[in-house]
C-alpha positions in Angstrom: 17.6 2.1 -33.0 14.3 2.6 -31.4 13.5 1.2 -28.0 10.4 -1.2 -27.3 7.5 0.4 -26.0 6.6 -0.2 -22.2 4.0 -1.9 -21.2 3.5 -0.9 -17.7 3.6 -4.2 -16.1 6.0 -5.0 -14.0 7.0 -9.0 -11.9 4.5 -10.3 -10.0 5.2 -10.8 -6.6 6.6 -14.5 -6.1 4.8 -14.6 -2.9 2.4 -14.1 -0.6 2.9 -10.6 1.3 5.8 -10.3 -0.1 4.6 -7.1 -1.8 1.4 -5.1 -0.3 0.4 -1.8 -2.6 -1.8 0.6 -0.6 -3.5 3.8 -1.0 -6.0 6.4 0.7 -8.9 8.0 -1.5 -10.8 10.7 -0.7 -12.4 12.6 0.6 -15.6 11.6 -0.4 -17.7 14.2 -1.7 -20.8 12.7 0.0 -19.5 10.5 3.0 -20.5 7.4 3.3 -23.2 5.6 6.4 -21.4 6.7 10.1 -19.6 9.5 8.0 -16.3 7.6 6.7 -15.1 10.5 3.9 -11.9 8.2 3.0 -11.3 4.7 2.4 -7.8 2.7 2.3 -6.8 -0.3 0.2 -4.6 -3.0 1.0 -3.7 -5.4 -2.1 -1.5 -8.6 -2.3 0.5 -7.8 -5.3 0.9 -11.7 -5.8 -3.0 -13.1 -5.3 -4.3 -9.6 -5.6 -6.4 -10.3 -2.5 -7.5 -7.0 -1.2 -8.7 -4.9 2.1 -10.7 -1.7 1.9 -11.3 0.0 5.1 -13.1 2.6 6.0 -11.8 6.0 7.8 -13.3 9.1 8.9 -10.0 10.8 8.6 -6.8 10.4 6.5 -4.7 10.4 9.9 -6.1 7.0 11.0 -4.3 5.1 7.8 -1.5 3.9 10.4 -4.1 2.6 12.9 -5.5 0.7 9.8 -2.6 -0.6 8.8 -1.6 -2.4 12.1 -5.3 -3.6 11.9 -4.7 -5.3 8.2 -1.3 -6.7 9.1 -2.3 -8.4 12.4 -5.1 -10.1 10.3 -3.2 -11.2 7.2 -0.3 -12.3 8.7 -2.0 -14.3 11.8 -4.3 -16.0 8.7 -1.4 -17.0 6.7 1.6 -17.3 9.1 3.6 -15.1 6.7 5.1 -11.3 7.4 4.2 -8.5 5.0 7.7 -8.3 3.0 7.3 -4.5 1.4 4.8 -2.0 1.5 4.3 0.1 -1.9 2.5 3.4 -1.5 2.6 6.9 -3.1 4.2 8.2 -0.2 1.5 10.0 0.6 1.5 12.4 4.1 -0.2 9.7 5.6 2.5 7.5 5.0 5.7 9.6 6.1 5.3 10.0 9.5 7.6 9.3 11.7 5.5 6.5 13.6 4.6 5.0 10.6 7.9 4.9 8.9 9.5 3.8 12.5 6.9 0.7 12.6 8.0 0.1 9.0 11.4 -0.3 10.1 10.7 -2.3 13.6 8.9 -5.0 11.8 11.5 -5.6 8.9 9.1 -4.1 5.9 10.7 -2.4 3.3 8.6 1.0 2.1 8.5 1.3 -1.7 7.6 4.4 -3.7 5.2 3.2 -6.5 6.7 6.0 -8.7 9.6 4.3 -9.0 8.9 2.3 -11.8 7.2 4.7 -13.9 10.0 7.5 -13.1 13.0 4.6 -13.9 11.0 3.6 -17.3 10.6 7.2 -18.4 14.4 8.4 -17.9 15.8 4.5 -18.9 
């Protein structure tokens, strides 16, 4: 028996801020005006609405997440439930992980879906 091909689509979150995807990109080969060499994205899985923040250093990721969280939670009166990242070093600091735990935000590994599909 053969398996059906993997389409690559996962279920969409049922509500705003149930799942937020994030990634840090850079360094840019030519920094943006103001010396910004990196940017971080936050995309709500349900609405597909996204935010982009410029950064000079990768280490600014935690501060940008706190800034994003404050803004979207105030705008929507909803809480972020899960944050999906590639688990890069900028997301693995003790400070970042502790903050997520203290605020009831689940940290999800973005490679989990693909790995599970390939192995199963």
